C-alpha positions in Angstrom: 127.5 85.6 99.0 126.7 82.6 101.1 129.4 83.5 103.6 128.0 87.3 103.6 124.9 85.9 104.4 125.7 83.7 107.4 127.3 86.6 109.0 124.0 88.9 108.7 122.4 86.1 110.0 124.9 85.9 113.0 124.6 89.9 113.3 120.7 89.8 113.9 120.9 87.0 116.4 123.0 88.7 118.5 120.9 92.2 118.2 117.9 89.8 118.9 119.7 88.2 122.2 120.9 91.2 123.4 117.2 92.8 123.6 117.7 96.2 122.5 115.0 95.6 119.7 113.0 95.1 122.7 113.7 98.5 124.2 113.3 99.6 120.9 109.8 98.5 120.0 108.7 99.6 124.0 110.5 103.0 123.8 109.1 103.9 120.3 106.5 102.2 118.7 104.2 101.6 121.5 102.5 105.1 120.6 103.2 105.0 116.6 102.4 103.7 113.9 104.9 101.5 112.0 104.5 100.7 108.4 106.8 98.0 106.8 107.7 97.7 103.4 107.5 93.9 101.6 108.5 93.2 97.7 108.1 89.7 96.8 108.3 87.4 100.3 108.0 83.3 99.4 104.7 82.1 101.2 106.4 80.3 103.9 108.9 83.3 104.9 105.4 85.8 104.7 103.9 83.2 107.4 106.5 83.0 109.3 106.1 87.3 109.4 103.0 87.5 109.8 102.6 85.0 112.2 105.6 86.3 114.6 103.8 90.1 113.8 100.8 88.7 115.1 102.0 88.1 118.4 103.5 91.3 119.1 101.6 94.0 116.9 98.4 94.9 116.0 98.4 94.6 112.1 96.0 97.6 110.8 95.6 98.7 107.3 96.7 101.8 105.3 93.2 103.3 105.2 93.3 103.1 109.3 95.9 105.0 109.5 94.8 108.1 106.7 91.3 107.6 107.7 91.8 108.4 111.8 95.1 111.1 110.2 91.9 113.2 108.9 90.0 112.9 111.5 92.5 113.6 114.1 91.6 110.5 116.1 94.8 108.6 115.7 94.8 108.5 119.5 91.4 105.6 118.7 94.5 103.5 117.0 95.5 100.4 119.4 98.9 100.6 120.7 101.7 99.2 118.7 100.0 99.4 115.6 101.6 98.3 112.3 101.0 98.5 108.5 101.9 96.4 105.8 103.2 97.4 102.1 104.2 95.5 99.4 106.3 97.5 96.4 105.5 97.1 92.6 102.8 94.2 92.3 104.9 91.0 91.8 103.1 88.3 90.1 104.4 86.1 93.4 102.1 88.2 95.3 99.0 86.1 94.6 100.5 83.7 95.7 100.1 85.1 99.7 96.2 85.9 99.1 95.3 82.4 101.0 97.7 83.5 104.1 96.2 87.1 103.9 92.6 85.4 103.7 93.7 82.9 107.0 95.2 85.5 109.4 92.6 88.3 108.0 94.8 91.1 107.4 94.4 93.5 104.8 97.9 94.8 103.6 98.4 97.5 100.4 99.6 96.1 97.0 101.2 99.2 94.6 100.6 98.3 91.3 102.8 99.9 88.3 99.8 100.5 85.7 102.5 100.2 82.7 102.8 96.4 83.7 99.8 95.3 85.4 97.6 92.7 83.0 100.9 92.3 80.7 103.7 90.2 80.3 106.3 93.1 80.1 109.0 93.2 82.7 110.3 95.7 85.7 113.6 97.3 83.6 115.4 96.6 87.1 115.4 92.7 86.6 117.1 93.0 83.6 119.8 95.2 85.3 123.6 93.8 84.7 125.4 92.7 87.9 128.0 94.6 86.5 126.6 98.0 87.3 127.0 98.6 90.9 124.2 100.8 92.9 126.7 104.0 92.4 127.0 103.6 88.9 123.3 102.8 88.3 122.5 106.5 90.4 125.0 108.2 88.0 122.8 107.1 85.0 120.2 108.9 83.4 116.9 106.8 82.7 117.9 106.7 79.1 121.2 106.0 79.7 119.9 102.9 82.1 117.7 101.6 79.4 119.9 101.5 76.4 122.6 99.6 78.6 120.2 96.2 79.2 120.9 94.2 76.4 118.3 93.5 74.1 115.2 95.2 76.8 112.4 97.1 75.6 110.1 98.2 78.2 106.9 97.4 76.2 108.0 94.0 75.1 106.2 91.1 76.3 108.1 88.3 77.8 107.0 85.0 78.5 106.8 85.0 82.0 104.8 88.3 83.4 106.2 90.3 85.9 102.8 91.9 87.3 99.4 90.9 88.3 96.9 90.2 85.7 93.5 92.1 86.2 92.1 88.9 87.3 94.3 87.7 90.2 94.0 91.5 91.1 90.0 91.3 91.0 90.4 88.0 93.3 92.7 89.7 95.4 90.7 93.4 95.9 88.1 92.5 98.6 91.4 91.2 100.9 93.9 93.6 99.9 94.2 97.3 99.5 95.7 98.5 95.8 97.5 101.4 94.8 99.6 103.6 93.3 103.4 102.7 92.3 103.6 104.6 89.0 103.9 104.0 85.6 107.1 101.6 84.8 109.0 102.1 88.2 111.4 104.8 86.9 112.9 106.6 89.6 111.1 110.2 89.6 115.0 111.8 89.8 115.8 110.0 86.4 112.4 111.3 84.6 111.3 114.0 82.2 108.3 116.5 83.6 105.7 114.9 81.5 107.7 111.3 82.4 107.0 112.8 85.7 103.0 113.6 85.3 102.8 109.8 83.9 104.2 108.2 86.5 102.0 110.1 88.9 98.8 111.4 87.3 98.6 109.1 84.2 99.2 105.7 86.0 96.6 106.7 88.8 93.7 107.5 85.9 95.2 104.4 83.7 94.5 101.9 86.9 91.1 103.5 87.9 90.0 103.0 84.0 91.0 99.8 83.8 90.4 98.1 87.1 86.9 100.2 88.0 87.9 101.1 91.7 89.5 104.4 92.7 93.0 104.7 94.1 94.0 107.1 96.7 97.5 106.6 97.8 100.4 107.0 96.1 104.0 105.3 96.5 107.2 107.0 95.2 109.4 104.2 93.0 112.7 103.9 94.7 111.6 106.6 97.5 112.6 109.6 95.1 110.7 112.5 95.4 110.5 116.1 95.6 108.5 119.3 96.4 107.6 119.3 93.2 106.4 115.5 93.3 104.7 116.3 96.1 102.7 118.8 94.7 102.1 116.8 91.6 100.7 113.8 93.4 98.4 116.5 95.8 97.1 118.0 92.3 96.1 114.5 91.3 94.0 113.8 94.1 95.7 111.2 95.9 95.0 111.5 100.0 98.8 110.2 101.1 102.2 108.8 99.5 104.3 106.9 101.0 108.5 107.2 101.2 111.8 105.1 102.2 112.6 107.8 104.8 113.1 105.5 107.8 111.3 106.7 110.9 108.1 106.1 112.7 104.5 107.8 111.8 102.2 109.8 114.2 99.8 112.7 114.0 103.2 115.1 113.6 103.7 113.2 110.1 103.4 115.0 106.9 100.5 112.5 105.2 102.2 112.8 102.3 105.4 111.9 103.5 104.6 108.2 105.0 107.7 106.4 106.8 108.5 103.1 106.5 111.0 100.2 107.5 112.2 98.0 104.8 111.9 94.1 105.6 113.9 92.9 102.7 111.6 90.0 102.3 113.1 88.6 105.6 113.5 84.9 105.9 115.2 84.4 109.7 113.0 85.2 112.4 115.7 87.0 114.0 115.9 89.4 111.2 112.2 90.1 111.1 112.2 90.8 114.9 115.3 93.2 114.6 114.0 94.9 111.4 110.4 94.8 112.2 111.2 97.4 115.4 112.8 100.3 113.4 116.3 99.5 115.0 118.5 97.9 111.5 117.2 101.1 109.9 118.2 103.3 112.6 121.9 101.2 112.5 122.0 102.0 109.1 121.2 105.7 109.6 124.4 106.3 111.8 126.5 105.2 108.9 124.7 106.8 106.2 121.6 108.4 105.8 120.0 107.2 102.3 117.0 109.3 101.7 115.2 110.3 98.2 114.2 113.7 98.4 115.6 116.7 96.4 113.8 120.1 97.2 114.8 121.7 94.1 113.4 121.3 90.6 117.1 121.7 88.7 118.0 118.7 91.4 115.0 116.8 90.2 114.2 116.8 86.4 116.6 115.1 83.9 116.6 117.3 80.8 
């Protein structure tokens, strides 16, 4: 594993040395909005990332983009606009508050209502390493949960995986909190009622629990369908985010906002390459991995 990471770092270094990432930035990012995806970077890693980005981009909030999109005034946003998003609402995100305040940015953190203010755990933190991604993708939700020895979705563990209400309220003036479902289930593995809970009930529960409104939804694992998009709109969300790769502009479907994964990068070379979208572009040549399924029969589990 160490050898793999070492080789990967060398790849980023070589790509950065060629300057191709800079060309990508100039040609494609200048007049578009890039949304970057994080999960739980360390404070050191995030500080390094933000300092790098602030020198080269204009970091705006998700609400800046959505409001200007709705008003048809995206041309008023600065060139090289970048939005920072965090999926899942990991408890370690709280440790980033000092940096967020110091650099004066407003990132978005997507919360799972079934884990907020509890000591429940994300199911994916307990999945056996003996299963590969292909095997996991073939399992139904129930099969997946049953395969995790001793795990229960509502079990209270010794330590929390998700942010508490107290932590969220301390972060609230500086962070935009939005919805990431109830238990982070892949919607492709859910029944119709489970999908309703993940999209609609999660919003209701978070608003009741925290006392402020939620306007954006982020699809767990990037899995979504036309029916899921309809449900998002009916629930009153003004936007939703995917893991489809690409830049965003006035032609982007506001309910299918694209993002680039930062992989909680620690290497400055990886930060430089991934933030331009070049790495995702290279990956798309090998294999396109989107979470979109059009038809109901492809989407709902029975």
